[in-house]
N, C-alpha and C positions, 0 to 999 in steps of 0.2 A: 505496500499499500503506500503510497507515497503520504508527505505530511498534511496535505490540503487535505484529503480524503478524511484522514484519523481529527482530524479537527471538524470536519462539519460533520462525521459521525458524530463525535461527541457532542455538540449542539445540539443532538435530540435526544441521545439519553436519558436516563434518571439516574442513572448507575454505571459502573463503567465494569466489566468483567474478561478476564482473559485466562482460555483456555487453551492447557495445553494438548501437544497431539495427542497422548494417550487417549484425551477425554476430561482430566481433573481441570478442575479450575483452579487458576492461583486463588489462594485463602482473601476472601475479600478485605482484609485489612492491611494488604501491601501498601508499600510505599514506590513511588518514582523518586529515587534516588537521583538521578540522572539523566539531562537530557540536552545531547552534544553533537557533534557532527564529528565523526570519524572521518579522516582522511589517510585512505592507504594507498602509497606511492610503491610500484613492485617493477619489475620485470618479471616478465612470464620465460615459459623453457623455450619459449620460439625468440628471443633476443628483445621482445616489442616489452617499449615503456610504456605502463598504462598509470592512471588514476582515478580509487574509486572514492567517491563520498557517499556517505551515508549518515540520516542521524539515528542517534542513538538511545532505546527509552533503558533504563536499569530500571528492573523490580527487585523488589526486596522485603521480606519479610521480618517485622519484629515481633516481640509478645507485646504490641499493644494492641490488645485485640477488637479496640472499641473503635481505634482509627477507621477511617471511611474516606477514599480519595474521590471527590465528587466530579464529576465531567468538569463542568465551570470551571474548578481551581486547575485541571489539569490543560485545558486550553490555556489560562492564563499560566503556566509554565513554559506552555510550549511555548508562547508569542513574545512570552518575556526571554527565553533563550534564541530566537530567534532574531529579536530586535538587537542581544547582546553580542552574539556569536555573528550576527551575519551571513542567516543560511537562508536557502529558499526550500522549495517543494520537492523535496529530498527522498528514496525511498527510506521505508523505516524500518529497522531491524531492534531487537529485543533481547536483552540479555536477563538469564534467568538463572540463579542458583538450582541446579542438578549436582549430580556426580560431581558436577566443575562449572563453571560459569557456561550456560548454554549459552548460543546462539541461533535466533530465530527471524524468519522470516515476517508480518504480519501480515492478516487477513480480515474479513466481519462477514459472519452469517446472517447480520440484520437482528441477532440478540447480542451475540459475545465477539470480543478481537480474539481472530485466530492466533495464535502461534505457531505456525510450516515450518516443517523442519527444511534446512540449508543443506545443501550437499557440494562438493570440494567437483572442482571442472577441471579440467586442460583448456586453456584457452589459446592453444597453439596448435591442434591436432594436426592440422599440416604443416605444420615445421616437426612435428614429433616422430610422425611416421604411422602415428595413430589409424587405422583406415577408418572410412565412413561406414557406418553400420549400414548391413543391406537390410532394403526392405524385407516384410516378412508375406510372403506367399502361398496359399491356400493351393497344392496342387489342384484340390475339385474346382479350381476356379480358373484355370490354366483353360484355355482352347487350344486345341493343335489345327492350324490352318488349312496341315495336310492330313489330311483322315486316309487311311488305308481300309480297303474293303476287300471281304475276301474274295480270290481269283484275279485280282485288279494285277497280282505282281512285284506289287510295291515293299510287300515284306517276305 
């Protein structure tokens, strides 16, 4: 999700809920401890220099079970971060504590923000000798343009 979409969704909500990929909800007493711009400047395995920027939300749970972050407060935090750090409508990723700090992409299902899994990938497959994936074809869907009939001499 892009940041402006997150802000738009928040203006329509009474409460905020984040759902983990396994279906569990982040406890509703979570805090957003950081909203920041993450810049990644790197070189891929094919030698191309790349820059990526995302907005990062860090979610954290404390023992203050009476805490509840309201949508308008999160919008305020986001807007303050945009003004102070000078970023625009970037993609949003979310950090949350699992076995280690886990990073997720963000989506929305009409009720909850969905923390979706991220995957590593090679950005230079053409330079690394990684074969492109061949399309899967069902043999039952292939049509033979030349057909042999009994007695035709083609078989």
